[in-house]
Wavefront OBJ file of the C-alpha trace (Angstrom):
o trace
v 9.744 -10.101 5.610
v 10.669 -9.869 1.948
v 12.229 -6.492 1.845
v 13.184 -6.408 -1.961
v 9.173 -6.766 -2.356
v 8.690 -4.325 0.277
v 11.008 -1.821 -1.531
v 8.976 -2.478 -4.680
v 6.082 -1.706 -3.613
v 7.164 1.509 -1.709
v 8.844 2.647 -5.324
v 5.229 1.360 -6.967
v 3.202 3.298 -4.473
v 5.230 6.467 -4.851
v 4.967 6.469 -8.769
v 1.675 5.609 -8.801
v 1.070 8.640 -5.974
v 2.766 10.844 -8.421
v 1.177 9.536 -11.694
v -2.048 10.496 -9.826
v -0.854 13.814 -8.445
v 0.162 14.691 -11.892
v -3.584 13.888 -13.465
v -4.767 16.021 -10.825
v -2.414 18.971 -11.723
v -3.692 18.667 -14.958
v -7.410 18.578 -13.672
v -8.143 15.313 -14.528
v -10.029 12.678 -12.957
v -8.940 9.015 -12.400
v -8.865 7.527 -15.755
v -9.018 3.432 -16.589
v -5.208 2.991 -16.805
v -4.777 4.843 -13.337
v -7.421 2.237 -11.828
v -4.907 -0.974 -14.103
v -1.617 0.995 -11.698
v -3.568 0.673 -8.697
v -4.729 -3.280 -9.519
v -0.418 -3.981 -10.251
v 0.258 -2.053 -6.561
v -2.559 -4.213 -5.147
v -1.361 -7.634 -6.672
v 2.111 -6.539 -5.016
v 0.686 -6.100 -1.622
v -1.705 -9.293 -1.901
v 1.905 -11.270 -2.964
v 3.665 -10.104 0.098
v 0.804 -10.885 2.363
v 0.698 -14.129 1.056
v 4.379 -14.690 1.823
v 4.301 -13.031 4.895
v 1.363 -15.592 6.032
v 3.315 -18.244 4.271
v 6.713 -17.299 6.480
v 4.333 -16.505 9.950
v 2.806 -20.419 9.501
v 6.611 -21.432 8.928
v 7.257 -20.388 12.968
v 8.976 -16.528 11.774
v 7.751 -14.241 13.559
v 8.268 -10.175 14.311
v 11.227 -8.933 16.597
v 10.402 -8.381 20.039
v 6.635 -9.629 19.784
v 4.969 -7.129 17.755
v 2.769 -9.988 16.133
v -0.633 -8.427 17.142
v 0.508 -5.338 15.604
v 2.147 -6.426 12.786
v -0.858 -8.397 11.754
v -3.017 -4.915 11.718
v -0.716 -3.513 9.235
v -0.287 -6.977 7.046
v -4.389 -6.709 7.047
v -4.721 -3.094 6.580
v -2.054 -2.813 3.520
v -4.080 -4.469 0.963
v -6.957 -2.833 2.103
v -5.987 1.027 0.939
v -5.897 1.359 -2.738
v -9.233 -0.299 -3.038
v -10.861 1.770 -0.436
v -9.447 4.955 -2.081
v -10.275 3.401 -5.474
v -13.861 3.186 -4.444
v -13.954 6.632 -3.449
v -12.368 8.185 -6.604
v -14.888 6.342 -8.335
v -17.395 8.533 -6.715
v -15.370 11.793 -6.849
v -14.644 11.959 -10.774
v -13.178 15.485 -10.957
v -9.338 15.932 -10.068
v -10.131 15.348 -6.471
v -10.501 11.757 -7.149
v -7.067 11.875 -8.632
v -5.997 13.563 -5.531
v -7.711 10.840 -3.415
v -5.664 7.948 -5.217
v -2.414 9.753 -4.549
v -3.012 10.451 -1.092
v -3.660 6.615 -0.772
v -0.879 5.574 -2.540
v 1.754 8.019 -0.011
v -0.355 5.950 2.750
v 0.083 2.906 1.427
v 4.258 3.363 1.130
v 4.206 5.013 4.910
v 2.472 1.618 5.782
v 5.015 -0.534 4.051
v 7.761 1.312 5.758
v 5.922 0.567 9.085
v 5.491 -2.945 8.349
v 8.656 -3.494 7.800
v 9.806 -1.590 11.028
v 7.140 -3.774 12.794
v 8.607 -6.748 11.627
v 12.287 -5.680 12.567
v 11.368 -4.824 15.910
v 10.379 -1.443 15.739
v 6.845 -2.214 18.276
v 6.737 1.595 19.831
v 4.945 4.644 18.374
l 1 2 3 4 5 6 7 8 9 10 11 12 13 14 15 16 17 18 19 20 21 22 23 24 25 26 27 28 29 30 31 32 33 34 35 36 37 38 39 40 41 42 43 44 45 46 47 48 49 50 51 52 53 54 55 56 57 58 59 60 61 62 63 64 65 66 67 68 69 70 71 72 73 74 75 76 77 78 79 80 81 82 83 84 85 86 87 88 89 90 91 92 93 94 95 96 97 98 99 100 101 102 103 104 105 106 107 108 109 110 111 112 113 114 115 116 117 118 119 120 121 122 123 124
């Protein structure tokens, strides 16, 4: 895996979580510029997925045979933010902002786990 991109995604997701968390604190729904932030983080995850697919098609594999678990995380990561963005569209209150903030924190955790599985930490 390309670790600098993983770290960039984690930092960007946590910044998005803080930004939307602050909007929730101020009793504001998710605004258009928050969705631009969601799109930027989503773009990073799609780039990561493309790099990962290229690496795996080139013969690289997760350590200790965790390929099935790794692939499930690779599929889940890009889906995380679009799902919470759609949910937040239906909840045009501060709770929509909380939803996006929580989804961004979950994305950061998924990224940590993705890196862990690639390094060989297959266990739960």
